[in-house]
PQR file of N, CA, C, O and H, with PARSE charges and radii, in Angstrom:
ATOM      1  N   MET A   1      42.701 -24.102  28.973 -0.4000 1.5000
ATOM      2  CA  MET A   1      42.282 -22.953  28.234 -0.0000 2.0000
ATOM      3  C   MET A   1      42.101 -21.655  28.830  0.5500 1.7000
ATOM      4  O   MET A   1      41.116 -21.496  29.552 -0.5500 1.4000
ATOM      5  N   ASP A   2      42.899 -20.702  28.638 -0.4000 1.5000
ATOM      6  CA  ASP A   2      43.042 -19.721  29.382 -0.0000 2.0000
ATOM      7  C   ASP A   2      42.644 -18.359  28.482  0.5500 1.7000
ATOM      8  O   ASP A   2      43.455 -17.826  27.725 -0.5500 1.4000
ATOM      9  H   ASP A   2      43.699 -20.831  28.051  0.4000 1.0000
ATOM     10  N   LEU A   3      41.276 -17.878  28.679 -0.4000 1.5000
ATOM     11  CA  LEU A   3      40.873 -16.668  27.992 -0.0000 2.0000
ATOM     12  C   LEU A   3      41.195 -15.391  28.662  0.5500 1.7000
ATOM     13  O   LEU A   3      40.880 -15.201  29.837 -0.5500 1.4000
ATOM     14  H   LEU A   3      40.616 -18.311  29.294  0.4000 1.0000
ATOM     15  N   SER A   4      41.803 -14.527  27.960 -0.4000 1.5000
ATOM     16  CA  SER A   4      42.084 -13.133  28.498 -0.0000 2.0000
ATOM     17  C   SER A   4      40.710 -12.348  28.527  0.5500 1.7000
ATOM     18  O   SER A   4      39.710 -12.705  27.903 -0.5500 1.4000
ATOM     19  H   SER A   4      42.059 -14.681  27.006  0.4000 1.0000
ATOM     20  N   GLY A   5      40.794 -11.295  29.290 -0.4000 1.5000
ATOM     21  CA  GLY A   5      39.546 -10.441  29.412 -0.0000 2.0000
ATOM     22  C   GLY A   5      39.149  -9.896  28.177  0.5500 1.7000
ATOM     23  O   GLY A   5      37.960  -9.849  27.861 -0.5500 1.4000
ATOM     24  H   GLY A   5      41.607 -11.005  29.796  0.4000 1.0000
ATOM     25  N   PHE A   6      40.124  -9.450  27.398 -0.4000 1.5000
ATOM     26  CA  PHE A   6      39.555  -9.010  25.976 -0.0000 2.0000
ATOM     27  C   PHE A   6      38.834  -9.929  25.314  0.5500 1.7000
ATOM     28  O   PHE A   6      37.749  -9.532  24.889 -0.5500 1.4000
ATOM     29  H   PHE A   6      41.090  -9.488  27.654  0.4000 1.0000
ATOM     30  N   GLU A   7      39.179 -11.227  25.074 -0.4000 1.5000
ATOM     31  CA  GLU A   7      38.600 -12.175  24.267 -0.0000 2.0000
ATOM     32  C   GLU A   7      37.080 -12.466  25.026  0.5500 1.7000
ATOM     33  O   GLU A   7      36.088 -12.659  24.323 -0.5500 1.4000
ATOM     34  H   GLU A   7      40.060 -11.549  25.420  0.4000 1.0000
ATOM     35  N   VAL A   8      37.007 -12.477  26.347 -0.4000 1.5000
ATOM     36  CA  VAL A   8      35.795 -12.668  26.904 -0.0000 2.0000
ATOM     37  C   VAL A   8      34.648 -11.521  26.540  0.5500 1.7000
ATOM     38  O   VAL A   8      33.464 -11.804  26.360 -0.5500 1.4000
ATOM     39  H   VAL A   8      37.813 -12.320  26.918  0.4000 1.0000
ATOM     40  N   TRP A   9      35.158 -10.275  26.468 -0.4000 1.5000
ATOM     41  CA  TRP A   9      34.364  -9.269  26.245 -0.0000 2.0000
ATOM     42  C   TRP A   9      33.847  -9.271  24.701  0.5500 1.7000
ATOM     43  O   TRP A   9      32.737  -8.884  24.335 -0.5500 1.4000
ATOM     44  H   TRP A   9      36.121 -10.045  26.614  0.4000 1.0000
ATOM     45  N   ILE A  10      34.916  -9.804  23.848 -0.4000 1.5000
ATOM     46  CA  ILE A  10      34.585  -9.725  22.350 -0.0000 2.0000
ATOM     47  C   ILE A  10      33.203 -10.858  22.271  0.5500 1.7000
ATOM     48  O   ILE A  10      32.198 -10.607  21.606 -0.5500 1.4000
ATOM     49  H   ILE A  10      35.818 -10.119  24.146  0.4000 1.0000
ATOM     50  N   ILE A  11      33.373 -12.028  23.018 -0.4000 1.5000
ATOM     51  CA  ILE A  11      32.502 -13.100  22.912 -0.0000 2.0000
ATOM     52  C   ILE A  11      31.047 -12.535  23.364  0.5500 1.7000
ATOM     53  O   ILE A  11      30.004 -12.699  22.730 -0.5500 1.4000
ATOM     54  H   ILE A  11      34.189 -12.232  23.558  0.4000 1.0000
ATOM     55  N   ILE A  12      31.192 -11.840  24.585 -0.4000 1.5000
ATOM     56  CA  ILE A  12      29.983 -11.270  25.196 -0.0000 2.0000
ATOM     57  C   ILE A  12      29.153 -10.297  24.098  0.5500 1.7000
ATOM     58  O   ILE A  12      27.942 -10.331  23.878 -0.5500 1.4000
ATOM     59  H   ILE A  12      32.039 -11.707  25.100  0.4000 1.0000
ATOM     60  N   GLY A  13      30.133  -9.442  23.488 -0.4000 1.5000
ATOM     61  CA  GLY A  13      29.722  -8.474  22.530 -0.0000 2.0000
ATOM     62  C   GLY A  13      28.947  -9.148  21.342  0.5500 1.7000
ATOM     63  O   GLY A  13      27.864  -8.763  20.901 -0.5500 1.4000
ATOM     64  H   GLY A  13      31.117  -9.414  23.667  0.4000 1.0000
ATOM     65  N   LEU A  14      29.613 -10.116  20.940 -0.4000 1.5000
ATOM     66  CA  LEU A  14      28.980 -11.029  19.818 -0.0000 2.0000
ATOM     67  C   LEU A  14      27.669 -11.552  20.052  0.5500 1.7000
ATOM     68  O   LEU A  14      26.705 -11.486  19.290 -0.5500 1.4000
ATOM     69  H   LEU A  14      30.493 -10.428  21.299  0.4000 1.0000
ATOM     70  N   VAL A  15      27.739 -12.124  21.280 -0.4000 1.5000
ATOM     71  CA  VAL A  15      26.295 -12.725  21.769 -0.0000 2.0000
ATOM     72  C   VAL A  15      25.202 -11.615  21.830  0.5500 1.7000
ATOM     73  O   VAL A  15      24.114 -11.816  21.290 -0.5500 1.4000
ATOM     74  H   VAL A  15      28.523 -12.178  21.899  0.4000 1.0000
ATOM     75  N   VAL A  16      25.468 -10.466  22.467 -0.4000 1.5000
ATOM     76  CA  VAL A  16      24.586  -9.359  22.802 -0.0000 2.0000
ATOM     77  C   VAL A  16      24.038  -8.901  21.291  0.5500 1.7000
ATOM     78  O   VAL A  16      22.866  -8.590  21.076 -0.5500 1.4000
ATOM     79  H   VAL A  16      26.352 -10.303  22.906  0.4000 1.0000
ATOM     80  N   GLY A  17      25.132  -8.917  20.249 -0.4000 1.5000
ATOM     81  CA  GLY A  17      24.899  -8.310  19.103 -0.0000 2.0000
ATOM     82  C   GLY A  17      24.034  -9.381  18.219  0.5500 1.7000
ATOM     83  O   GLY A  17      23.390  -8.937  17.268 -0.5500 1.4000
ATOM     84  H   GLY A  17      26.084  -9.171  20.424  0.4000 1.0000
ATOM     85  N   VAL A  18      24.013 -10.407  18.432 -0.4000 1.5000
ATOM     86  CA  VAL A  18      23.199 -11.416  17.735 -0.0000 2.0000
ATOM     87  C   VAL A  18      21.748 -11.380  18.367  0.5500 1.7000
ATOM     88  O   VAL A  18      20.741 -11.429  17.661 -0.5500 1.4000
ATOM     89  H   VAL A  18      24.536 -10.767  19.204  0.4000 1.0000
ATOM     90  N   ILE A  19      21.717 -11.299  19.629 -0.4000 1.5000
ATOM     91  CA  ILE A  19      20.429 -11.381  20.245 -0.0000 2.0000
ATOM     92  C   ILE A  19      19.879  -9.864  19.917  0.5500 1.7000
ATOM     93  O   ILE A  19      18.658  -9.783  19.782 -0.5500 1.4000
ATOM     94  H   ILE A  19      22.535 -11.260  20.202  0.4000 1.0000
ATOM     95  N   ALA A  20      20.495  -8.888  19.802 -0.4000 1.5000
ATOM     96  CA  ALA A  20      19.952  -7.602  19.467 -0.0000 2.0000
ATOM     97  C   ALA A  20      19.370  -7.602  17.941  0.5500 1.7000
ATOM     98  O   ALA A  20      18.271  -7.142  17.631 -0.5500 1.4000
ATOM     99  H   ALA A  20      21.486  -8.954  19.912  0.4000 1.0000
ATOM    100  N   SER A  21      20.181  -8.121  17.162 -0.4000 1.5000
ATOM    101  CA  SER A  21      19.733  -8.235  15.483 -0.0000 2.0000
ATOM    102  C   SER A  21      18.636  -9.273  15.459  0.5500 1.7000
ATOM    103  O   SER A  21      17.812  -9.120  14.557 -0.5500 1.4000
ATOM    104  H   SER A  21      21.074  -8.495  17.413  0.4000 1.0000
ATOM    105  N   ASN A  22      18.484 -10.170  16.170 -0.4000 1.5000
ATOM    106  CA  ASN A  22      17.301 -11.019  15.909 -0.0000 2.0000
ATOM    107  C   ASN A  22      15.957 -10.227  16.564  0.5500 1.7000
ATOM    108  O   ASN A  22      14.865 -10.291  15.999 -0.5500 1.4000
ATOM    109  H   ASN A  22      19.153 -10.293  16.903  0.4000 1.0000
ATOM    110  N   LEU A  23      16.112  -9.653  17.520 -0.4000 1.5000
ATOM    111  CA  LEU A  23      14.956  -8.869  17.906 -0.0000 2.0000
ATOM    112  C   LEU A  23      14.638  -7.754  16.898  0.5500 1.7000
ATOM    113  O   LEU A  23      13.461  -7.541  16.607 -0.5500 1.4000
ATOM    114  H   LEU A  23      16.999  -9.601  17.979  0.4000 1.0000
ATOM    115  N   ALA A  24      15.588  -7.061  16.374 -0.4000 1.5000
ATOM    116  CA  ALA A  24      15.379  -6.042  15.268 -0.0000 2.0000
ATOM    117  C   ALA A  24      14.492  -6.767  14.040  0.5500 1.7000
ATOM    118  O   ALA A  24      13.475  -6.283  13.541 -0.5500 1.4000
ATOM    119  H   ALA A  24      16.544  -7.233  16.610  0.4000 1.0000
ATOM    120  N   VAL A  25      15.075  -7.952  13.698 -0.4000 1.5000
ATOM    121  CA  VAL A  25      14.353  -8.677  12.744 -0.0000 2.0000
ATOM    122  C   VAL A  25      12.984  -9.037  12.947  0.5500 1.7000
ATOM    123  O   VAL A  25      12.103  -8.985  12.089 -0.5500 1.4000
ATOM    124  H   VAL A  25      15.901  -8.345  14.103  0.4000 1.0000
ATOM    125  N   LEU A  26      12.851  -9.429  14.210 -0.4000 1.5000
ATOM    126  CA  LEU A  26      11.452  -9.749  14.615 -0.0000 2.0000
ATOM    127  C   LEU A  26      10.508  -8.543  14.558  0.5500 1.7000
ATOM    128  O   LEU A  26       9.369  -8.598  14.094 -0.5500 1.4000
ATOM    129  H   LEU A  26      13.567  -9.471  14.907  0.4000 1.0000
ATOM    130  N   LYS A  27      11.080  -7.459  15.067 -0.4000 1.5000
ATOM    131  CA  LYS A  27      10.353  -6.208  15.121 -0.0000 2.0000
ATOM    132  C   LYS A  27       9.878  -5.819  13.759  0.5500 1.7000
ATOM    133  O   LYS A  27       8.724  -5.422  13.603 -0.5500 1.4000
ATOM    134  H   LYS A  27      12.006  -7.415  15.444  0.4000 1.0000
ATOM    135  N   TYR A  28      10.791  -5.926  12.684 -0.4000 1.5000
ATOM    136  CA  TYR A  28      10.626  -5.391  11.290 -0.0000 2.0000
ATOM    137  C   TYR A  28       9.719  -6.405  10.707  0.5500 1.7000
ATOM    138  O   TYR A  28       8.867  -5.981   9.927 -0.5500 1.4000
ATOM    139  H   TYR A  28      11.729  -6.250  12.811  0.4000 1.0000
ATOM    140  N   SER A  29       9.758  -7.646  10.951 -0.4000 1.5000
ATOM    141  CA  SER A  29       8.921  -8.618  10.100 -0.0000 2.0000
ATOM    142  C   SER A  29       7.487  -8.609  10.656  0.5500 1.7000
ATOM    143  O   SER A  29       6.597  -9.110   9.969 -0.5500 1.4000
ATOM    144  H   SER A  29      10.450  -7.990  11.586  0.4000 1.0000
ATOM    145  N   ALA A  30       7.208  -8.080  11.841 -0.4000 1.5000
ATOM    146  CA  ALA A  30       6.020  -8.163  12.472 -0.0000 2.0000
ATOM    147  C   ALA A  30       4.951  -7.199  11.628  0.5500 1.7000
ATOM    148  O   ALA A  30       3.740  -7.420  11.598 -0.5500 1.4000
ATOM    149  H   ALA A  30       7.931  -7.674  12.400  0.4000 1.0000
ATOM    150  N   LYS A  31       5.509  -6.266  11.054 -0.4000 1.5000
ATOM    151  CA  LYS A  31       4.625  -5.284  10.089 -0.0000 2.0000
ATOM    152  C   LYS A  31       4.114  -5.997   9.029  0.5500 1.7000
ATOM    153  O   LYS A  31       3.118  -5.484   8.520 -0.5500 1.4000
ATOM    154  H   LYS A  31       6.493  -6.087  11.079  0.4000 1.0000
ATOM    155  N   PHE A  32       4.581  -7.246   8.444 -0.4000 1.5000
ATOM    156  CA  PHE A  32       4.128  -7.753   7.289 -0.0000 2.0000
ATOM    157  C   PHE A  32       2.972  -8.634   7.587  0.5500 1.7000
ATOM    158  O   PHE A  32       2.943  -9.274   8.638 -0.5500 1.4000
ATOM    159  H   PHE A  32       5.391  -7.664   8.858  0.4000 1.0000
ATOM    160  N   LYS A  33       2.020  -8.699   6.714 -0.4000 1.5000
ATOM    161  CA  LYS A  33       0.751  -9.737   6.836 -0.0000 2.0000
ATOM    162  C   LYS A  33       1.217 -10.947   6.070  0.5500 1.7000
ATOM    163  O   LYS A  33       1.961 -10.817   5.098 -0.5500 1.4000
ATOM    164  H   LYS A  33       2.043  -8.179   5.860  0.4000 1.0000
ATOM    165  N   MET A  34       0.817 -12.054   6.466 -0.4000 1.5000
ATOM    166  CA  MET A  34       1.140 -13.405   5.843 -0.0000 2.0000
ATOM    167  C   MET A  34      -0.175 -13.796   5.150  0.5500 1.7000
ATOM    168  O   MET A  34      -1.264 -13.701   5.717 -0.5500 1.4000
ATOM    169  H   MET A  34       0.213 -12.159   7.256  0.4000 1.0000
ATOM    170  N   PRO A  35      -0.011 -14.248   3.874 -0.5600 1.5000
ATOM    171  CA  PRO A  35      -1.192 -14.660   3.209  0.2800 2.0000
ATOM    172  C   PRO A  35      -1.836 -15.856   3.721  0.5500 1.7000
ATOM    173  O   PRO A  35      -1.170 -16.755   4.233 -0.5500 1.4000
ATOM    174  N   HIS A  36      -3.047 -15.910   3.613 -0.4000 1.5000
ATOM    175  CA  HIS A  36      -3.790 -17.159   4.254 -0.0000 2.0000
ATOM    176  C   HIS A  36      -3.742 -18.215   3.234  0.5500 1.7000
ATOM    177  O   HIS A  36      -3.914 -17.910   2.054 -0.5500 1.4000
ATOM    178  H   HIS A  36      -3.589 -15.179   3.196  0.4000 1.0000
ATOM    179  N   LEU A  37      -3.536 -19.367   3.568 -0.4000 1.5000
ATOM    180  CA  LEU A  37      -3.534 -20.599   2.822 -0.0000 2.0000
ATOM    181  C   LEU A  37      -4.612 -21.406   3.156  0.5500 1.7000
ATOM    182  O   LEU A  37      -4.960 -21.536   4.330 -0.5500 1.4000
ATOM    183  H   LEU A  37      -3.396 -19.615   4.526  0.4000 1.0000
ATOM    184  N   GLY A  38      -5.230 -22.016   2.141 -0.4000 1.5000
ATOM    185  CA  GLY A  38      -6.297 -22.869   2.519 -0.0000 2.0000
ATOM    186  C   GLY A  38      -7.734 -22.035   2.546  0.5500 1.7000
ATOM    187  O   GLY A  38      -7.851 -20.814   2.441 -0.5500 1.4000
ATOM    188  H   GLY A  38      -4.947 -21.910   1.188  0.4000 1.0000
ATOM    189  N   SER A  39      -8.694 -22.915   2.697 -0.4000 1.5000
ATOM    190  CA  SER A  39     -10.092 -22.220   2.769 -0.0000 2.0000
ATOM    191  C   SER A  39     -10.234 -21.460   4.235  0.5500 1.7000
ATOM    192  O   SER A  39      -9.554 -21.814   5.199 -0.5500 1.4000
ATOM    193  H   SER A  39      -8.599 -23.907   2.783  0.4000 1.0000
ATOM    194  N   HIS A  40     -11.077 -20.507   4.289 -0.4000 1.5000
ATOM    195  CA  HIS A  40     -11.314 -19.847   5.424 -0.0000 2.0000
ATOM    196  C   HIS A  40     -12.705 -20.337   6.056  0.5500 1.7000
ATOM    197  O   HIS A  40     -13.678 -20.570   5.339 -0.5500 1.4000
ATOM    198  H   HIS A  40     -11.629 -20.219   3.507  0.4000 1.0000
ATOM    199  N   LYS A  41     -12.726 -20.466   7.345 -0.4000 1.5000
ATOM    200  CA  LYS A  41     -13.948 -20.896   7.869 -0.0000 2.0000
ATOM    201  C   LYS A  41     -14.998 -19.712   8.052  0.5500 1.7000
ATOM    202  O   LYS A  41     -16.187 -19.962   8.254 -0.5500 1.4000
ATOM    203  H   LYS A  41     -11.935 -20.277   7.927  0.4000 1.0000
ATOM    204  N   ASP A  42     -14.538 -18.492   7.977 -0.4000 1.5000
ATOM    205  CA  ASP A  42     -15.240 -17.467   7.803 -0.0000 2.0000
ATOM    206  C   ASP A  42     -15.547 -16.890   6.504  0.5500 1.7000
ATOM    207  O   ASP A  42     -14.679 -16.321   5.842 -0.5500 1.4000
ATOM    208  H   ASP A  42     -13.573 -18.289   7.813  0.4000 1.0000
ATOM    209  N   LYS A  43     -16.943 -17.035   6.051 -0.4000 1.5000
ATOM    210  CA  LYS A  43     -16.977 -16.938   4.492 -0.0000 2.0000
ATOM    211  C   LYS A  43     -16.899 -15.433   4.297  0.5500 1.7000
ATOM    212  O   LYS A  43     -16.742 -15.056   3.135 -0.5500 1.4000
ATOM    213  H   LYS A  43     -17.648 -17.497   6.588  0.4000 1.0000
ATOM    214  N   SER A  44     -16.981 -14.554   5.210 -0.4000 1.5000
ATOM    215  CA  SER A  44     -17.081 -13.120   4.895 -0.0000 2.0000
ATOM    216  C   SER A  44     -15.823 -12.721   4.453  0.5500 1.7000
ATOM    217  O   SER A  44     -15.702 -11.651   3.856 -0.5500 1.4000
ATOM    218  H   SER A  44     -17.108 -14.860   6.154  0.4000 1.0000
ATOM    219  N   ILE A  45     -14.746 -13.543   4.700 -0.4000 1.5000
ATOM    220  CA  ILE A  45     -13.277 -13.042   4.194 -0.0000 2.0000
ATOM    221  C   ILE A  45     -13.147 -13.695   3.023  0.5500 1.7000
ATOM    222  O   ILE A  45     -13.011 -14.918   2.999 -0.5500 1.4000
ATOM    223  H   ILE A  45     -14.844 -14.412   5.185  0.4000 1.0000
ATOM    224  N   VAL A  46     -13.176 -12.901   1.852 -0.4000 1.5000
ATOM    225  CA  VAL A  46     -13.044 -13.280   0.609 -0.0000 2.0000
ATOM    226  C   VAL A  46     -11.984 -12.441  -0.178  0.5500 1.7000
ATOM    227  O   VAL A  46     -12.046 -11.213  -0.246 -0.5500 1.4000
ATOM    228  H   VAL A  46     -13.286 -11.907   1.872  0.4000 1.0000
ATOM    229  N   SER A  47     -11.002 -13.199  -0.772 -0.4000 1.5000
ATOM    230  CA  SER A  47      -9.954 -12.338  -1.466 -0.0000 2.0000
ATOM    231  C   SER A  47     -10.538 -11.872  -2.928  0.5500 1.7000
ATOM    232  O   SER A  47     -11.484 -12.475  -3.435 -0.5500 1.4000
ATOM    233  H   SER A  47     -10.951 -14.196  -0.717  0.4000 1.0000
ATOM    234  N   GLU A  48      -9.982 -10.890  -3.491 -0.4000 1.5000
ATOM    235  CA  GLU A  48     -10.398 -10.521  -4.811 -0.0000 2.0000
ATOM    236  C   GLU A  48     -10.418 -11.496  -5.901  0.5500 1.7000
ATOM    237  O   GLU A  48     -11.274 -11.522  -6.785 -0.5500 1.4000
ATOM    238  H   GLU A  48      -9.213 -10.401  -3.079  0.4000 1.0000
ATOM    239  N   ASP A  49      -9.274 -12.419  -5.773 -0.4000 1.5000
ATOM    240  CA  ASP A  49      -9.305 -13.443  -6.729 -0.0000 2.0000
ATOM    241  C   ASP A  49     -10.566 -14.475  -6.590  0.5500 1.7000
ATOM    242  O   ASP A  49     -11.289 -14.792  -7.535 -0.5500 1.4000
ATOM    243  H   ASP A  49      -8.578 -12.397  -5.055  0.4000 1.0000
ATOM    244  N   ASP A  50     -10.678 -14.858  -5.495 -0.4000 1.5000
ATOM    245  CA  ASP A  50     -11.901 -15.564  -5.089 -0.0000 2.0000
ATOM    246  C   ASP A  50     -13.241 -15.122  -5.465  0.5500 1.7000
ATOM    247  O   ASP A  50     -14.135 -15.897  -5.804 -0.5500 1.4000
ATOM    248  H   ASP A  50     -10.090 -14.601  -4.727  0.4000 1.0000
ATOM    249  N   ALA A  51     -13.358 -13.822  -5.393 -0.4000 1.5000
ATOM    250  CA  ALA A  51     -14.602 -13.298  -5.836 -0.0000 2.0000
ATOM    251  C   ALA A  51     -14.688 -13.126  -7.231  0.5500 1.7000
ATOM    252  O   ALA A  51     -15.795 -13.095  -7.767 -0.5500 1.4000
ATOM    253  H   ALA A  51     -12.632 -13.192  -5.117  0.4000 1.0000
ATOM    254  N   LYS A  52     -13.554 -12.999  -7.942 -0.4000 1.5000
ATOM    255  CA  LYS A  52     -13.578 -13.002  -9.582 -0.0000 2.0000
ATOM    256  C   LYS A  52     -13.880 -14.498  -9.987  0.5500 1.7000
ATOM    257  O   LYS A  52     -14.709 -14.721 -10.869 -0.5500 1.4000
ATOM    258  H   LYS A  52     -12.654 -13.024  -7.507  0.4000 1.0000
ATOM    259  N   VAL A  53     -13.263 -15.447  -9.398 -0.4000 1.5000
ATOM    260  CA  VAL A  53     -13.699 -16.847  -9.892 -0.0000 2.0000
ATOM    261  C   VAL A  53     -15.102 -17.211  -9.434  0.5500 1.7000
ATOM    262  O   VAL A  53     -15.705 -18.001 -10.160 -0.5500 1.4000
ATOM    263  H   VAL A  53     -12.589 -15.266  -8.682  0.4000 1.0000
ATOM    264  N   SER A  54     -15.710 -16.769  -8.357 -0.4000 1.5000
ATOM    265  CA  SER A  54     -17.145 -16.942  -8.144 -0.0000 2.0000
ATOM    266  C   SER A  54     -17.894 -16.350  -9.219  0.5500 1.7000
ATOM    267  O   SER A  54     -18.731 -16.975  -9.871 -0.5500 1.4000
ATOM    268  H   SER A  54     -15.220 -16.128  -7.766  0.4000 1.0000
ATOM    269  N   GLU A  55     -17.621 -15.257  -9.387 -0.4000 1.5000
ATOM    270  CA  GLU A  55     -18.506 -14.361 -10.490 -0.0000 2.0000
ATOM    271  C   GLU A  55     -18.380 -15.123 -11.658  0.5500 1.7000
ATOM    272  O   GLU A  55     -19.444 -15.368 -12.229 -0.5500 1.4000
ATOM    273  H   GLU A  55     -16.941 -14.749  -8.858  0.4000 1.0000
ATOM    274  N   GLN A  56     -17.249 -15.606 -12.211 -0.4000 1.5000
ATOM    275  CA  GLN A  56     -17.058 -16.141 -13.496 -0.0000 2.0000
ATOM    276  C   GLN A  56     -17.917 -17.491 -13.459  0.5500 1.7000
ATOM    277  O   GLN A  56     -18.644 -17.799 -14.403 -0.5500 1.4000
ATOM    278  H   GLN A  56     -16.385 -15.407 -11.747  0.4000 1.0000
ATOM    279  N   GLN A  57     -17.799 -18.207 -12.409 -0.4000 1.5000
ATOM    280  CA  GLN A  57     -18.554 -19.459 -12.398 -0.0000 2.0000
ATOM    281  C   GLN A  57     -20.048 -19.264 -12.390  0.5500 1.7000
ATOM    282  O   GLN A  57     -20.798 -20.055 -12.964 -0.5500 1.4000
ATOM    283  H   GLN A  57     -17.209 -17.956 -11.641  0.4000 1.0000
ATOM    284  N   SER A  58     -20.492 -18.161 -11.708 -0.4000 1.5000
ATOM    285  CA  SER A  58     -21.852 -17.899 -11.775 -0.0000 2.0000
ATOM    286  C   SER A  58     -22.189 -17.435 -13.159  0.5500 1.7000
ATOM    287  O   SER A  58     -23.308 -17.753 -13.562 -0.5500 1.4000
ATOM    288  H   SER A  58     -19.883 -17.519 -11.242  0.4000 1.0000
ATOM    289  N   GLN A  59     -21.449 -16.765 -13.926 -0.4000 1.5000
ATOM    290  CA  GLN A  59     -21.825 -16.442 -15.206 -0.0000 2.0000
ATOM    291  C   GLN A  59     -21.741 -17.819 -16.140  0.5500 1.7000
ATOM    292  O   GLN A  59     -22.525 -17.952 -17.079 -0.5500 1.4000
ATOM    293  H   GLN A  59     -20.541 -16.507 -13.598  0.4000 1.0000
ATOM    294  N   VAL A  60     -20.991 -18.586 -15.905 -0.4000 1.5000
ATOM    295  CA  VAL A  60     -21.030 -19.813 -16.783 -0.0000 2.0000
ATOM    296  C   VAL A  60     -22.112 -20.564 -16.516  0.5500 1.7000
ATOM    297  O   VAL A  60     -22.737 -20.997 -17.484 -0.5500 1.4000
ATOM    298  H   VAL A  60     -20.354 -18.478 -15.142  0.4000 1.0000
ATOM    299  N   ASN A  61     -22.524 -20.848 -15.303 -0.4000 1.5000
ATOM    300  CA  ASN A  61     -23.614 -21.557 -14.767 -0.0000 2.0000
ATOM    301  C   ASN A  61     -25.086 -20.838 -15.427  0.5500 1.7000
ATOM    302  O   ASN A  61     -26.048 -21.544 -15.733 -0.5500 1.4000
ATOM    303  H   ASN A  61     -22.016 -20.496 -14.516  0.4000 1.0000
ATOM    304  N   SER A  62     -25.084 -19.529 -15.566 -0.4000 1.5000
ATOM    305  CA  SER A  62     -26.204 -18.869 -16.103 -0.0000 2.0000
ATOM    306  C   SER A  62     -26.341 -19.104 -17.506  0.5500 1.7000
ATOM    307  O   SER A  62     -27.422 -19.072 -18.094 -0.5500 1.4000
ATOM    308  H   SER A  62     -24.303 -18.956 -15.318  0.4000 1.0000
ATOM    309  N   LYS A  63     -25.117 -19.366 -18.094 -0.4000 1.5000
ATOM    310  CA  LYS A  63     -25.221 -19.574 -19.596 -0.0000 2.0000
ATOM    311  C   LYS A  63     -25.512 -20.910 -19.965  0.5500 1.7000
ATOM    312  O   LYS A  63     -26.160 -21.129 -20.988 -0.5500 1.4000
ATOM    313  H   LYS A  63     -24.239 -19.393 -17.616  0.4000 1.0000
ATOM    314  N   ASP A  64     -25.043 -21.959 -19.137 -0.4000 1.5000
ATOM    315  CA  ASP A  64     -25.406 -23.325 -19.236 -0.0000 2.0000
ATOM    316  C   ASP A  64     -26.829 -23.586 -18.948  0.5500 1.7000
ATOM    317  O   ASP A  64     -27.420 -24.434 -19.616 -0.5500 1.4000
ATOM    318  H   ASP A  64     -24.517 -21.781 -18.306  0.4000 1.0000
ATOM    319  N   ASN A  65     -27.431 -22.935 -18.013 -0.4000 1.5000
ATOM    320  CA  ASN A  65     -28.858 -23.170 -17.550 -0.0000 2.0000
ATOM    321  C   ASN A  65     -29.748 -21.902 -17.739  0.5500 1.7000
ATOM    322  O   ASN A  65     -30.054 -21.161 -16.805 -0.5500 1.4000
ATOM    323  H   ASN A  65     -26.950 -22.247 -17.470  0.4000 1.0000
ATOM    324  N   PRO A  66     -30.133 -21.724 -19.026 -0.5600 1.5000
ATOM    325  CA  PRO A  66     -30.835 -20.467 -19.188  0.2800 2.0000
ATOM    326  C   PRO A  66     -32.221 -20.438 -18.530  0.5500 1.7000
ATOM    327  O   PRO A  66     -32.924 -21.449 -18.519 -0.5500 1.4000
ATOM    328  N   PRO A  67     -32.587 -19.360 -18.020 -0.5600 1.5000
ATOM    329  CA  PRO A  67     -34.079 -19.400 -17.389  0.2800 2.0000
ATOM    330  C   PRO A  67     -35.169 -20.017 -18.180  0.5500 1.7000
ATOM    331  O   PRO A  67     -35.217 -19.806 -19.392 -0.5500 1.4000
ATOM    332  N   SER A  68     -36.023 -20.739 -17.608 -0.4000 1.5000
ATOM    333  CA  SER A  68     -37.012 -21.425 -18.578 -0.0000 2.0000
ATOM    334  C   SER A  68     -38.176 -20.260 -18.623  0.5500 1.7000
ATOM    335  O   SER A  68     -38.407 -19.380 -17.794 -0.5500 1.4000
ATOM    336  H   SER A  68     -35.984 -20.910 -16.623  0.4000 1.0000
ATOM    337  N   LYS A  69     -38.780 -20.528 -19.776 -0.4000 1.5000
ATOM    338  CA  LYS A  69     -39.998 -19.690 -20.000 -0.0000 2.0000
ATOM    339  C   LYS A  69     -41.213 -20.105 -19.388  0.5500 1.7000
ATOM    340  O   LYS A  69     -41.631 -21.260 -19.470 -0.5500 1.4000
ATOM    341  H   LYS A  69     -38.592 -21.243 -20.450  0.4000 1.0000
ATOM    342  N   PRO A  70     -41.928 -18.968 -18.630 -0.5600 1.5000
ATOM    343  CA  PRO A  70     -43.128 -19.566 -18.099  0.2800 2.0000
ATOM    344  C   PRO A  70     -44.219 -20.016 -19.108  0.5500 1.7000
ATOM    345  O   PRO A  70     -44.244 -19.578 -20.258 -0.5500 1.4000
ATOM    346  N   ASP A  71     -45.051 -20.842 -18.663 -0.4000 1.5000
ATOM    347  CA  ASP A  71     -45.930 -21.514 -19.694 -0.0000 2.0000
ATOM    348  C   ASP A  71     -47.147 -20.584 -19.767  0.5500 1.7000
ATOM    349  O   ASP A  71     -48.078 -20.844 -20.529 -0.5500 1.4000
ATOM    350  H   ASP A  71     -45.031 -21.198 -17.729  0.4000 1.0000
TER
END
């Protein structure tokens, strides 16, 4: 199998192009923030949806257990 100089340079160019495109995609995708799955160990990090759910649960709990009247 005898490759001419032209074919070798095409293969080298393709390999360099693939590497450059992968680096460009990594650089572009580094700007995005990934959503956190599961519960957080740090409770100070609460998403807006979690805050709404906990607020709704506290409202439901206060309706189910009205404050007792003092004697």
